[in-house]
py3Dmol code that shows the C-alpha trace and the ligand (Angstrom):
import py3Dmol

protein = """\
ATOM      1  CA  MET A   1       0.000   0.000   0.000  1.00  0.00           C
ATOM      2  CA  GLN A   2       1.448   3.345  -1.098  1.00  0.00           C
ATOM      3  CA  GLU A   3       1.622   6.002   1.674  1.00  0.00           C
ATOM      4  CA  ILE A   4       0.862   9.605   0.733  1.00  0.00           C
ATOM      5  CA  ASP A   5       0.132  12.921   2.471  1.00  0.00           C
ATOM      6  CA  ILE A   6      -2.878  14.210   0.541  1.00  0.00           C
ATOM      7  CA  ALA A   7      -5.315  12.415  -1.772  1.00  0.00           C
ATOM      8  CA  VAL A   8      -7.320  14.685  -4.048  1.00  0.00           C
ATOM      9  CA  LEU A   9     -10.517  12.986  -5.216  1.00  0.00           C
ATOM     10  CA  GLY A  10     -11.611  14.567  -8.487  1.00  0.00           C
ATOM     11  CA  LEU A  11      -9.807  16.014 -11.496  1.00  0.00           C
ATOM     12  CA  GLY A  12     -12.136  18.870 -12.364  1.00  0.00           C
ATOM     13  CA  PRO A  13     -11.183  22.503 -11.698  1.00  0.00           C
ATOM     14  CA  ALA A  14     -11.691  22.252  -7.904  1.00  0.00           C
ATOM     15  CA  GLY A  15      -9.504  19.171  -7.481  1.00  0.00           C
ATOM     16  CA  ILE A  16      -6.856  20.393  -9.907  1.00  0.00           C
ATOM     17  CA  GLN A  17      -6.582  23.744  -8.117  1.00  0.00           C
ATOM     18  CA  ALA A  18      -6.446  22.037  -4.696  1.00  0.00           C
ATOM     19  CA  GLY A  19      -3.682  19.765  -6.020  1.00  0.00           C
ATOM     20  CA  ILE A  20      -1.715  22.705  -7.454  1.00  0.00           C
ATOM     21  CA  HIS A  21      -1.727  24.526  -4.098  1.00  0.00           C
ATOM     22  CA  ALA A  22      -0.924  21.414  -2.051  1.00  0.00           C
ATOM     23  CA  GLY A  23       1.710  20.222  -4.554  1.00  0.00           C
ATOM     24  CA  ARG A  24       3.557  23.553  -4.427  1.00  0.00           C
ATOM     25  CA  ARG A  25       3.945  23.051  -0.690  1.00  0.00           C
ATOM     26  CA  LYS A  26       6.000  19.934  -1.431  1.00  0.00           C
ATOM     27  CA  HIS A  27       3.658  17.317   0.031  1.00  0.00           C
ATOM     28  CA  LYS A  28       3.260  13.888  -1.502  1.00  0.00           C
ATOM     29  CA  VAL A  29      -0.011  14.472  -3.337  1.00  0.00           C
ATOM     30  CA  VAL A  30      -1.898  12.028  -5.559  1.00  0.00           C
ATOM     31  CA  ALA A  31      -4.964  13.160  -7.533  1.00  0.00           C
ATOM     32  CA  PHE A  32      -7.544  10.573  -8.625  1.00  0.00           C
ATOM     33  CA  GLY A  33     -10.383  10.783 -11.148  1.00  0.00           C
ATOM     34  CA  LYS A  34     -11.083  11.382 -14.804  1.00  0.00           C
ATOM     35  CA  PRO A  35     -10.349  14.893 -16.023  1.00  0.00           C
ATOM     36  CA  PHE A  36     -12.404  14.407 -19.153  1.00  0.00           C
ATOM     37  CA  GLU A  37     -15.476  13.450 -17.075  1.00  0.00           C
ATOM     38  CA  SER A  38     -15.459  16.873 -15.399  1.00  0.00           C
ATOM     39  CA  SER A  39     -18.617  18.997 -15.915  1.00  0.00           C
ATOM     40  CA  LEU A  40     -16.305  21.526 -17.525  1.00  0.00           C
ATOM     41  CA  ILE A  41     -15.466  19.286 -20.464  1.00  0.00           C
ATOM     42  CA  ASN A  42     -18.196  20.534 -22.810  1.00  0.00           C
ATOM     43  CA  ALA A  43     -18.545  24.028 -21.372  1.00  0.00           C
ATOM     44  CA  GLU A  44     -17.692  27.245 -23.185  1.00  0.00           C
ATOM     45  CA  ILE A  45     -16.772  29.704 -20.475  1.00  0.00           C
ATOM     46  CA  ASP A  46     -17.458  33.393 -20.836  1.00  0.00           C
ATOM     47  CA  ASN A  47     -17.616  34.486 -17.200  1.00  0.00           C
ATOM     48  CA  TYR A  48     -14.251  33.461 -15.779  1.00  0.00           C
ATOM     49  CA  PHE A  49     -11.648  35.997 -14.768  1.00  0.00           C
ATOM     50  CA  GLY A  50      -8.788  36.783 -17.146  1.00  0.00           C
ATOM     51  CA  PHE A  51     -10.098  35.722 -20.564  1.00  0.00           C
ATOM     52  CA  LYS A  52     -11.188  38.374 -23.085  1.00  0.00           C
ATOM     53  CA  GLU A  53     -12.945  35.827 -25.279  1.00  0.00           C
ATOM     54  CA  LYS A  54     -14.837  32.594 -24.573  1.00  0.00           C
ATOM     55  CA  VAL A  55     -12.558  29.758 -23.496  1.00  0.00           C
ATOM     56  CA  LYS A  56     -13.193  26.032 -23.939  1.00  0.00           C
ATOM     57  CA  GLY A  57     -13.524  24.015 -20.731  1.00  0.00           C
ATOM     58  CA  GLU A  58     -11.492  21.241 -22.318  1.00  0.00           C
ATOM     59  CA  ASP A  59      -8.561  23.615 -22.914  1.00  0.00           C
ATOM     60  CA  LEU A  60      -8.674  24.808 -19.298  1.00  0.00           C
ATOM     61  CA  LEU A  61      -8.628  21.216 -18.054  1.00  0.00           C
ATOM     62  CA  GLU A  62      -5.646  20.326 -20.234  1.00  0.00           C
ATOM     63  CA  ALA A  63      -3.674  23.344 -19.060  1.00  0.00           C
ATOM     64  CA  GLY A  64      -4.624  22.697 -15.421  1.00  0.00           C
ATOM     65  CA  LEU A  65      -3.460  19.094 -15.625  1.00  0.00           C
ATOM     66  CA  TYR A  66      -0.151  20.251 -17.076  1.00  0.00           C
ATOM     67  CA  GLN A  67       0.324  22.625 -14.117  1.00  0.00           C
ATOM     68  CA  LEU A  68      -0.689  19.938 -11.635  1.00  0.00           C
ATOM     69  CA  LYS A  69       1.963  17.527 -12.918  1.00  0.00           C
ATOM     70  CA  LYS A  70       4.528  20.363 -13.101  1.00  0.00           C
ATOM     71  CA  PHE A  71       4.168  20.809  -9.338  1.00  0.00           C
ATOM     72  CA  GLY A  72       4.888  17.125  -8.688  1.00  0.00           C
ATOM     73  CA  VAL A  73       1.359  15.805  -8.203  1.00  0.00           C
ATOM     74  CA  GLU A  74       0.868  12.205  -9.368  1.00  0.00           C
ATOM     75  CA  VAL A  75      -2.280  11.751 -11.452  1.00  0.00           C
ATOM     76  CA  ILE A  76      -4.106   8.425 -11.403  1.00  0.00           C
ATOM     77  CA  GLU A  77      -7.005   8.338 -13.855  1.00  0.00           C
ATOM     78  CA  GLU A  78      -9.109   5.949 -11.802  1.00  0.00           C
ATOM     79  CA  ASP A  79     -12.120   6.510  -9.543  1.00  0.00           C
ATOM     80  CA  ILE A  80     -12.026   5.873  -5.832  1.00  0.00           C
ATOM     81  CA  VAL A  81     -14.562   3.203  -4.900  1.00  0.00           C
ATOM     82  CA  LYS A  82     -14.004   2.866  -1.153  1.00  0.00           C
ATOM     83  CA  ILE A  83     -12.640   4.914   1.763  1.00  0.00           C
ATOM     84  CA  GLU A  84     -11.944   3.382   5.171  1.00  0.00           C
ATOM     85  CA  PRO A  85     -10.986   5.292   8.290  1.00  0.00           C
ATOM     86  CA  LEU A  86      -7.671   4.331   9.949  1.00  0.00           C
ATOM     87  CA  GLU A  87      -6.313   5.498  13.305  1.00  0.00           C
ATOM     88  CA  ASP A  88      -3.942   7.936  11.612  1.00  0.00           C
ATOM     89  CA  GLY A  89      -5.596   8.670   8.271  1.00  0.00           C
ATOM     90  CA  PHE A  90      -7.601   6.892   5.610  1.00  0.00           C
ATOM     91  CA  LYS A  91      -7.269   3.907   3.310  1.00  0.00           C
ATOM     92  CA  LEU A  92      -8.408   4.369  -0.281  1.00  0.00           C
ATOM     93  CA  LEU A  93      -9.239   1.772  -2.900  1.00  0.00           C
ATOM     94  CA  THR A  94      -9.271   2.584  -6.633  1.00  0.00           C
ATOM     95  CA  GLU A  95     -11.527   0.937  -9.219  1.00  0.00           C
ATOM     96  CA  LYS A  96      -8.584  -1.212 -10.346  1.00  0.00           C
ATOM     97  CA  GLU A  97      -7.968  -2.201  -6.706  1.00  0.00           C
ATOM     98  CA  LYS A  98      -4.852  -0.121  -5.980  1.00  0.00           C
ATOM     99  CA  GLU A  99      -4.572   0.788  -2.294  1.00  0.00           C
ATOM    100  CA  PHE A 100      -3.311   4.033  -0.771  1.00  0.00           C
ATOM    101  CA  LYS A 101      -2.910   5.273   2.784  1.00  0.00           C
ATOM    102  CA  THR A 102      -3.300   9.018   3.163  1.00  0.00           C
ATOM    103  CA  ILE A 103      -3.203  11.550   6.008  1.00  0.00           C
ATOM    104  CA  ALA A 104      -5.702  13.979   4.425  1.00  0.00           C
ATOM    105  CA  ILE A 105      -8.350  13.873   1.706  1.00  0.00           C
ATOM    106  CA  VAL A 106      -9.638  16.696  -0.479  1.00  0.00           C
ATOM    107  CA  VAL A 107     -13.017  15.756  -1.944  1.00  0.00           C
ATOM    108  CA  ALA A 108     -13.754  17.434  -5.295  1.00  0.00           C
ATOM    109  CA  LEU A 109     -16.139  14.920  -6.879  1.00  0.00           C
ATOM    110  CA  GLY A 110     -18.448  17.426  -8.567  1.00  0.00           C
ATOM    111  CA  VAL A 111     -22.110  16.492  -8.864  1.00  0.00           C
ATOM    112  CA  LYS A 112     -23.640  13.571 -10.707  1.00  0.00           C
ATOM    113  CA  ARG A 113     -26.355  14.289 -13.209  1.00  0.00           C
ATOM    114  CA  LYS A 114     -28.723  11.341 -12.863  1.00  0.00           C
ATOM    115  CA  LYS A 115     -29.672   9.431 -15.990  1.00  0.00           C
ATOM    116  CA  LYS A 116     -33.089   7.820 -16.212  1.00  0.00           C
ATOM    117  CA  VAL A 117     -33.240   4.291 -17.661  1.00  0.00           C
ATOM    118  CA  PHE A 118     -36.983   3.437 -17.454  1.00  0.00           C
ATOM    119  CA  ASN A 119     -39.834   5.947 -17.820  1.00  0.00           C
ATOM    120  CA  ASP A 120     -41.635   4.736 -14.705  1.00  0.00           C
ATOM    121  CA  GLU A 121     -38.640   3.801 -12.521  1.00  0.00           C
ATOM    122  CA  GLU A 122     -39.589   6.262  -9.719  1.00  0.00           C
ATOM    123  CA  LYS A 123     -42.706   4.163  -9.033  1.00  0.00           C
ATOM    124  CA  PHE A 124     -40.472   1.226  -8.056  1.00  0.00           C
ATOM    125  CA  VAL A 125     -37.930   3.071  -5.869  1.00  0.00           C
ATOM    126  CA  GLY A 126     -37.786   1.193  -2.563  1.00  0.00           C
ATOM    127  CA  LYS A 127     -39.798  -1.620  -4.196  1.00  0.00           C
ATOM    128  CA  GLY A 128     -36.917  -3.219  -6.041  1.00  0.00           C
ATOM    129  CA  VAL A 129     -35.284  -0.233  -7.769  1.00  0.00           C
ATOM    130  CA  SER A 130     -32.214   1.185  -6.002  1.00  0.00           C
ATOM    131  CA  TYR A 131     -29.598   3.808  -6.835  1.00  0.00           C
ATOM    132  CA  CYS A 132     -27.122   2.722  -4.141  1.00  0.00           C
ATOM    133  CA  ILE A 133     -25.498  -0.714  -4.221  1.00  0.00           C
ATOM    134  CA  ASP A 134     -23.479  -0.077  -1.059  1.00  0.00           C
ATOM    135  CA  CYS A 135     -26.653   0.841   0.843  1.00  0.00           C
ATOM    136  CA  ASP A 136     -28.949  -1.931  -0.397  1.00  0.00           C
ATOM    137  CA  ALA A 137     -26.828  -4.965  -1.445  1.00  0.00           C
ATOM    138  CA  TRP A 138     -27.481  -6.630   1.920  1.00  0.00           C
ATOM    139  CA  PHE A 139     -31.239  -6.774   1.236  1.00  0.00           C
ATOM    140  CA  TYR A 140     -30.662  -8.942  -1.839  1.00  0.00           C
ATOM    141  CA  ARG A 141     -28.884 -11.868  -0.170  1.00  0.00           C
ATOM    142  CA  GLY A 142     -29.613 -15.027  -2.202  1.00  0.00           C
ATOM    143  CA  LYS A 143     -31.750 -13.071  -4.702  1.00  0.00           C
ATOM    144  CA  LYS A 144     -31.589 -12.168  -8.381  1.00  0.00           C
ATOM    145  CA  VAL A 145     -30.547  -8.668  -9.400  1.00  0.00           C
ATOM    146  CA  VAL A 146     -29.460  -6.647 -12.394  1.00  0.00           C
ATOM    147  CA  VAL A 147     -27.100  -3.671 -12.501  1.00  0.00           C
ATOM    148  CA  ILE A 148     -27.838  -1.224 -15.311  1.00  0.00           C
ATOM    149  CA  GLY A 149     -25.296   1.510 -15.703  1.00  0.00           C
ATOM    150  CA  GLU A 150     -21.916   2.762 -16.707  1.00  0.00           C
ATOM    151  CA  GLY A 151     -18.656   3.830 -15.106  1.00  0.00           C
ATOM    152  CA  SER A 152     -16.861   2.526 -12.052  1.00  0.00           C
ATOM    153  CA  SER A 153     -19.898   2.634  -9.739  1.00  0.00           C
ATOM    154  CA  ALA A 154     -21.670   0.119 -12.006  1.00  0.00           C
ATOM    155  CA  THR A 155     -18.753  -2.260 -12.654  1.00  0.00           C
ATOM    156  CA  TYR A 156     -17.435  -2.194  -9.088  1.00  0.00           C
ATOM    157  CA  GLY A 157     -21.004  -2.444  -7.783  1.00  0.00           C
ATOM    158  CA  ALA A 158     -21.783  -5.553  -9.863  1.00  0.00           C
ATOM    159  CA  LYS A 159     -18.646  -7.281  -8.541  1.00  0.00           C
ATOM    160  CA  PHE A 160     -19.592  -6.291  -4.986  1.00  0.00           C
ATOM    161  CA  LEU A 161     -23.141  -7.647  -5.421  1.00  0.00           C
ATOM    162  CA  THR A 162     -21.824 -11.120  -6.282  1.00  0.00           C
ATOM    163  CA  GLN A 163     -20.926 -11.424  -2.570  1.00  0.00           C
ATOM    164  CA  PHE A 164     -24.635 -11.196  -1.685  1.00  0.00           C
ATOM    165  CA  ALA A 165     -26.976 -12.041  -4.552  1.00  0.00           C
ATOM    166  CA  GLU A 166     -27.419 -15.488  -6.034  1.00  0.00           C
ATOM    167  CA  GLU A 167     -27.450 -14.182  -9.610  1.00  0.00           C
ATOM    168  CA  VAL A 168     -26.135 -10.861 -10.874  1.00  0.00           C
ATOM    169  CA  TYR A 169     -26.896  -9.606 -14.383  1.00  0.00           C
ATOM    170  CA  PHE A 170     -25.287  -6.534 -15.913  1.00  0.00           C
ATOM    171  CA  TYR A 171     -26.406  -4.269 -18.743  1.00  0.00           C
ATOM    172  CA  PRO A 172     -23.778  -1.679 -19.719  1.00  0.00           C
ATOM    173  CA  LEU A 173     -25.106   1.689 -20.886  1.00  0.00           C
ATOM    174  CA  LYS A 174     -21.688   2.370 -22.428  1.00  0.00           C
ATOM    175  CA  GLU A 175     -19.549  -0.263 -24.148  1.00  0.00           C
ATOM    176  CA  LEU A 176     -17.420  -2.107 -21.593  1.00  0.00           C
ATOM    177  CA  LYS A 177     -13.636  -2.225 -21.981  1.00  0.00           C
ATOM    178  CA  LYS A 178     -12.313  -5.739 -22.654  1.00  0.00           C
ATOM    179  CA  ASP A 179     -10.591  -6.004 -19.233  1.00  0.00           C
ATOM    180  CA  GLU A 180     -13.727  -4.776 -17.411  1.00  0.00           C
ATOM    181  CA  GLU A 181     -15.842  -7.401 -19.171  1.00  0.00           C
ATOM    182  CA  GLU A 182     -13.360 -10.188 -18.397  1.00  0.00           C
ATOM    183  CA  ILE A 183     -13.253  -9.296 -14.682  1.00  0.00           C
ATOM    184  CA  LEU A 184     -17.065  -9.231 -14.451  1.00  0.00           C
ATOM    185  CA  ILE A 185     -17.428 -12.601 -16.181  1.00  0.00           C
ATOM    186  CA  ALA A 186     -14.698 -14.109 -13.976  1.00  0.00           C
ATOM    187  CA  LYS A 187     -16.738 -13.002 -10.927  1.00  0.00           C
ATOM    188  CA  GLY A 188     -19.813 -14.811 -12.301  1.00  0.00           C
ATOM    189  CA  VAL A 189     -21.697 -11.721 -13.525  1.00  0.00           C
ATOM    190  CA  LYS A 190     -23.923 -12.419 -16.547  1.00  0.00           C
ATOM    191  CA  ILE A 191     -23.718  -9.697 -19.178  1.00  0.00           C
ATOM    192  CA  LEU A 192     -26.984  -8.908 -21.006  1.00  0.00           C
ATOM    193  CA  ASP A 193     -26.608  -8.062 -24.668  1.00  0.00           C
ATOM    194  CA  SER A 194     -30.154  -6.849 -25.251  1.00  0.00           C
ATOM    195  CA  LYS A 195     -31.417  -3.539 -23.863  1.00  0.00           C
ATOM    196  CA  PRO A 196     -33.819  -3.596 -20.883  1.00  0.00           C
ATOM    197  CA  ILE A 197     -36.935  -1.692 -21.985  1.00  0.00           C
ATOM    198  CA  LYS A 198     -39.546  -2.261 -19.277  1.00  0.00           C
ATOM    199  CA  ILE A 199     -39.817  -3.089 -15.587  1.00  0.00           C
ATOM    200  CA  LEU A 200     -42.123  -6.065 -14.988  1.00  0.00           C
ATOM    201  CA  GLY A 201     -44.336  -6.103 -11.896  1.00  0.00           C
ATOM    202  CA  GLU A 202     -47.308  -4.203 -10.499  1.00  0.00           C
ATOM    203  CA  ASP A 203     -46.359  -2.989  -7.018  1.00  0.00           C
ATOM    204  CA  GLU A 204     -42.826  -4.336  -6.871  1.00  0.00           C
ATOM    205  CA  VAL A 205     -40.101  -5.421  -9.263  1.00  0.00           C
ATOM    206  CA  LYS A 206     -40.625  -8.902 -10.680  1.00  0.00           C
ATOM    207  CA  GLY A 207     -38.234  -8.668 -13.593  1.00  0.00           C
ATOM    208  CA  ILE A 208     -37.354  -6.831 -16.781  1.00  0.00           C
ATOM    209  CA  LEU A 209     -38.332  -7.123 -20.413  1.00  0.00           C
ATOM    210  CA  LEU A 210     -35.498  -6.923 -22.922  1.00  0.00           C
ATOM    211  CA  GLU A 211     -35.637  -5.463 -26.427  1.00  0.00           C
ATOM    212  CA  ASN A 212     -35.266  -8.987 -27.883  1.00  0.00           C
ATOM    213  CA  GLU A 213     -38.531  -9.873 -26.030  1.00  0.00           C
ATOM    214  CA  THR A 214     -36.832 -12.067 -23.409  1.00  0.00           C
ATOM    215  CA  GLN A 215     -38.102 -11.679 -19.838  1.00  0.00           C
ATOM    216  CA  VAL A 216     -35.609 -11.913 -16.976  1.00  0.00           C
ATOM    217  CA  SER A 217     -37.136 -12.559 -13.564  1.00  0.00           C
ATOM    218  CA  LEU A 218     -35.518 -10.464 -10.843  1.00  0.00           C
ATOM    219  CA  ASP A 219     -35.911  -9.189  -7.283  1.00  0.00           C
ATOM    220  CA  GLY A 220     -33.897  -6.019  -7.695  1.00  0.00           C
ATOM    221  CA  ILE A 221     -32.708  -3.469 -10.244  1.00  0.00           C
ATOM    222  CA  PHE A 222     -29.700  -1.274  -9.412  1.00  0.00           C
ATOM    223  CA  ILE A 223     -29.245   1.816 -11.567  1.00  0.00           C
ATOM    224  CA  GLU A 224     -25.676   3.106 -11.224  1.00  0.00           C
ATOM    225  CA  VAL A 225     -24.344   5.794 -13.520  1.00  0.00           C
ATOM    226  CA  GLY A 226     -20.957   7.494 -13.244  1.00  0.00           C
ATOM    227  CA  ALA A 227     -18.713   7.269 -10.216  1.00  0.00           C
ATOM    228  CA  LYS A 228     -19.474   6.910  -6.535  1.00  0.00           C
ATOM    229  CA  GLY A 229     -20.473  10.213  -4.975  1.00  0.00           C
ATOM    230  CA  SER A 230     -20.642  11.763  -1.534  1.00  0.00           C
ATOM    231  CA  MET A 231     -23.520   9.604  -0.284  1.00  0.00           C
ATOM    232  CA  GLU A 232     -21.795   6.305  -1.032  1.00  0.00           C
ATOM    233  CA  LEU A 233     -18.185   7.274  -0.216  1.00  0.00           C
ATOM    234  CA  LEU A 234     -18.414   9.879   2.525  1.00  0.00           C
ATOM    235  CA  ALA A 235     -21.668   9.515   4.454  1.00  0.00           C
ATOM    236  CA  PRO A 236     -20.514   6.148   5.893  1.00  0.00           C
ATOM    237  CA  LEU A 237     -17.446   7.938   7.357  1.00  0.00           C
ATOM    238  CA  GLY A 238     -19.731  10.383   9.169  1.00  0.00           C
ATOM    239  CA  VAL A 239     -19.185  13.325   6.794  1.00  0.00           C
ATOM    240  CA  GLU A 240     -22.194  15.591   7.259  1.00  0.00           C
ATOM    241  CA  LEU A 241     -24.232  16.148   4.084  1.00  0.00           C
ATOM    242  CA  ASP A 242     -26.917  18.698   3.333  1.00  0.00           C
ATOM    243  CA  PRO A 243     -30.099  16.951   4.555  1.00  0.00           C
ATOM    244  CA  GLU A 244     -32.175  18.066   1.552  1.00  0.00           C
ATOM    245  CA  SER A 245     -29.958  16.979  -1.339  1.00  0.00           C
ATOM    246  CA  PHE A 246     -28.016  14.162   0.384  1.00  0.00           C
ATOM    247  CA  THR A 247     -25.292  15.136  -2.087  1.00  0.00           C
ATOM    248  CA  TYR A 248     -23.759  18.427  -1.017  1.00  0.00           C
ATOM    249  CA  ILE A 249     -21.108  18.273   1.695  1.00  0.00           C
ATOM    250  CA  LYS A 250     -21.214  20.779   4.563  1.00  0.00           C
ATOM    251  CA  VAL A 251     -17.972  22.765   4.931  1.00  0.00           C
ATOM    252  CA  ASP A 252     -16.695  25.731   6.923  1.00  0.00           C
ATOM    253  CA  ARG A 253     -14.677  28.675   5.547  1.00  0.00           C
ATOM    254  CA  GLU A 254     -11.508  26.577   5.579  1.00  0.00           C
ATOM    255  CA  MET A 255     -13.299  23.899   3.536  1.00  0.00           C
ATOM    256  CA  LYS A 256     -13.170  21.512   6.486  1.00  0.00           C
ATOM    257  CA  THR A 257     -15.925  18.908   6.609  1.00  0.00           C
ATOM    258  CA  SER A 258     -17.348  17.473   9.826  1.00  0.00           C
ATOM    259  CA  VAL A 259     -14.652  14.750   9.787  1.00  0.00           C
ATOM    260  CA  GLU A 260     -11.079  15.664  10.754  1.00  0.00           C
ATOM    261  CA  GLY A 261      -8.672  15.304   7.836  1.00  0.00           C
ATOM    262  CA  ILE A 262     -11.355  15.517   5.134  1.00  0.00           C
ATOM    263  CA  PHE A 263     -11.790  18.739   3.141  1.00  0.00           C
ATOM    264  CA  ALA A 264     -14.196  19.427   0.269  1.00  0.00           C
ATOM    265  CA  CYS A 265     -14.455  21.952  -2.577  1.00  0.00           C
ATOM    266  CA  GLY A 266     -16.261  22.761  -5.808  1.00  0.00           C
ATOM    267  CA  ASP A 267     -19.736  21.735  -6.948  1.00  0.00           C
ATOM    268  CA  ILE A 268     -19.879  19.066  -4.218  1.00  0.00           C
ATOM    269  CA  THR A 269     -20.217  21.770  -1.529  1.00  0.00           C
ATOM    270  CA  GLY A 270     -23.354  23.161  -3.219  1.00  0.00           C
ATOM    271  CA  PRO A 271     -24.470  26.086  -5.409  1.00  0.00           C
ATOM    272  CA  PRO A 272     -23.486  28.252  -7.183  1.00  0.00           C
ATOM    273  CA  LEU A 273     -22.201  25.471  -9.454  1.00  0.00           C
ATOM    274  CA  GLN A 274     -19.657  27.710 -11.149  1.00  0.00           C
ATOM    275  CA  LEU A 275     -16.047  27.429 -12.248  1.00  0.00           C
ATOM    276  CA  ALA A 276     -14.851  30.503 -10.304  1.00  0.00           C
ATOM    277  CA  LYS A 277     -16.280  29.133  -7.059  1.00  0.00           C
ATOM    278  CA  ALA A 278     -14.785  25.667  -7.708  1.00  0.00           C
ATOM    279  CA  VAL A 279     -11.319  27.108  -8.276  1.00  0.00           C
ATOM    280  CA  GLY A 280     -11.499  29.452  -5.260  1.00  0.00           C
ATOM    281  CA  GLU A 281     -12.632  26.688  -2.944  1.00  0.00           C
ATOM    282  CA  GLY A 282     -10.008  24.338  -4.408  1.00  0.00           C
ATOM    283  CA  CYS A 283      -7.266  26.793  -3.475  1.00  0.00           C
ATOM    284  CA  VAL A 284      -8.535  27.056   0.127  1.00  0.00           C
ATOM    285  CA  ALA A 285      -9.041  23.280   0.480  1.00  0.00           C
ATOM    286  CA  GLY A 286      -5.538  22.515  -0.849  1.00  0.00           C
ATOM    287  CA  LEU A 287      -3.935  24.958   1.596  1.00  0.00           C
ATOM    288  CA  SER A 288      -6.060  23.761   4.540  1.00  0.00           C
ATOM    289  CA  ALA A 289      -5.164  20.126   3.797  1.00  0.00           C
ATOM    290  CA  SER A 290      -1.491  21.158   3.668  1.00  0.00           C
ATOM    291  CA  ASP A 291      -1.758  22.890   7.086  1.00  0.00           C
ATOM    292  CA  TYR A 292      -3.443  19.786   8.491  1.00  0.00           C
ATOM    293  CA  VAL A 293      -0.710  17.463   7.197  1.00  0.00           C
ATOM    294  CA  LYS A 294       1.971  19.771   8.652  1.00  0.00           C
ATOM    295  CA  SER A 295       0.216  19.721  12.033  1.00  0.00           C
ATOM    296  CA  LYS A 296       0.101  15.913  11.972  1.00  0.00           C
ATOM    297  CA  LYS A 297       3.727  15.529  10.928  1.00  0.00           C
ATOM    298  CA  GLY A 298       4.872  18.240  13.341  1.00  0.00           C
ATOM    299  CA  GLY A 299       6.328  20.317  10.472  1.00  0.00           C
TER     300      GLY A 299
END
"""
ligand_1 = """\
53
FAD
C -22.633 22.270 -20.030
C -22.042 23.039 -18.876
C -21.734 24.382 -19.040
C -21.169 25.093 -17.969
N -20.871 26.433 -18.165
C -20.335 27.144 -17.168
C -20.011 28.528 -17.332
O -20.227 29.104 -18.396
N -19.448 29.188 -16.280
C -19.184 28.582 -15.089
O -18.645 29.218 -14.188
N -19.497 27.273 -14.894
C -20.065 26.548 -15.886
N -20.391 25.221 -15.697
C -20.163 24.610 -14.350
C -18.709 24.166 -14.130
O -18.312 23.306 -15.179
C -18.639 23.444 -12.769
O -19.056 24.340 -11.767
C -17.216 22.976 -12.453
O -16.740 22.100 -13.453
C -17.198 22.274 -11.088
O -15.928 21.789 -10.840
P -15.665 20.565 -9.840
O -14.188 20.360 -9.890
O -16.306 20.836 -8.545
O -16.433 19.326 -10.473
P -16.264 18.633 -11.906
O -15.666 19.593 -12.862
O -17.569 18.035 -12.266
O -15.202 17.476 -11.652
C -15.503 16.354 -10.891
C -14.341 15.384 -10.971
O -14.547 14.364 -9.981
C -14.219 13.105 -10.546
N -14.887 12.054 -9.778
C -16.206 11.808 -9.607
N -16.396 10.743 -8.800
C -15.155 10.282 -8.463
C -14.672 9.217 -7.654
N -15.497 8.366 -7.034
N -13.340 9.066 -7.501
C -12.460 9.926 -8.108
N -12.868 10.964 -8.891
C -14.200 11.135 -9.060
C -14.663 13.210 -12.012
O -14.004 12.203 -12.786
C -14.183 14.642 -12.318
O -12.822 14.587 -12.675
C -20.937 24.471 -16.725
C -21.270 23.124 -16.562
C -21.826 22.418 -17.608
C -22.187 20.958 -17.405
"""
view = py3Dmol.view(width=600, height=400)
view.addModel(protein, "pdb")
view.setStyle({"model": 0}, {"cartoon": {"style": "trace"}})
view.addModel(ligand_1, "xyz")
view.setStyle({"model": 1}, {"stick": {}})
view.zoomTo()
view.show()
């Protein structure tokens, strides 16, 4: 397990800026995430300081990543799928099962924009449809489930479910990479190659109908799109979230969360969901994490 000082979770503008400030203070910083999955990727920005003309979000991300690496920050383009508290820090697990031990964490995960799979899926929430594998896997011990989704939350979630459910099906919303598919099959996950088009059942999930007219009988449907967010990764550690959204993380002016050693910045701390705010908060979070690490190391 690699030991580091600061883990930055997220490679959008907030995480990149936090990493730049922490990296310049000569800590061992590793930044995780996928820069080209940032909300900024398709944005054309006209309201950010210092640019006379519109600037492409993609160009800002590329330049920011260059700066980040210039200041010695290691970039790992993988999502974090699990965080465990330790006596003197935190243990992190990446989607490809690399482990890190860190003193401080800066959370800059942005916000997930939920994708709907079935027109009437809301009707079945709590009656067989779930958006959180970590929260609900336990209820499906010995049962039949499907994971419909994309990204690390879906692939990692399907593997995790095999520890509970008797049968796990998977329908990828985005083409799976060869290695992802091989790992899923090796774990006993059955990959569906026809699109689920309808939930079967009146008051609770009984199965799904596929485009090729096959019916699959099921007890549960997990819809997982993107990467794990604040509810799955941070709430279990006791990080206080906004009670209305269950997404936004509560922070103080130093970007400290309710858990010592964890800082947050950017869209994940709530509106306004704007680049200038993300960058400003990233700067503060990076410096606060640096001060925290110094206090722990006695520097
Ligand atoms: C179409 C569009 C247009 C926009 N236009 C403007 C504009 O004109 N002006 C403006 O100010 N703002 C604009 N915005 C908003 C702006 O893009 C966001 O406010 C900003 O990108 C937020 O930065 P962030 O770093 O907090 O999150 P994001 O940029 O969303 O980055 C989140 C990062 O977290 C990573 N991540 C997620 N989960 C995990 C995980 N489990 N482990 C590791 N990493 C993870 C992602 O891979 C990504 O790298 C626009 C947004 C959109 C979508």
